[in-house]
C-alpha positions, 0 to 999 in steps of 0.5 A: 455505518455500512455503505448502504446506510451511508448512501441512504443518509448522505446526498451525492453532493455531500459525499462529493464535498467530503471527498474534496475535503479529504484531498485538502485535509486527509482523514481516516486511513490517509491521515494515518498513512501520512503519520506513519510515513513521518515517523518512519522517515524520521527514524530512518534519517536518524540512523542514516549515514552522514553522507547519505541523502535524507529520506523523504516522507513520500519514500514511506507512503504506501503506493496507490493506484493500479499495479502492473499486471504480473506475467505468467512467469512471475505468478508461477515464481510467487506460487513456488515461493508460497509452496516452499514457505509452507513446506510443500513440494513442486510436483511439476515435471522439470525439464533439464 
């Protein structure tokens, strides 16, 4: 179902109720992420050293929310890594 179809078939109140329900009982991608995080933490804990602290499920959950903006230097560094990974050359004049 597309977003437009959803809006035509459900009221704002019903959508809000589903959003509230998802906060209590996650479904869809949220539930899948929790399931994967449980498996990942279990595997990591089985293979950790005897003196290492146990991993928590939240250690393996995808980070949500806004990211910090990248600086110009970080953007240039990432572009350089992509260029190198794809076999390209940095053609900028380098100051030495």
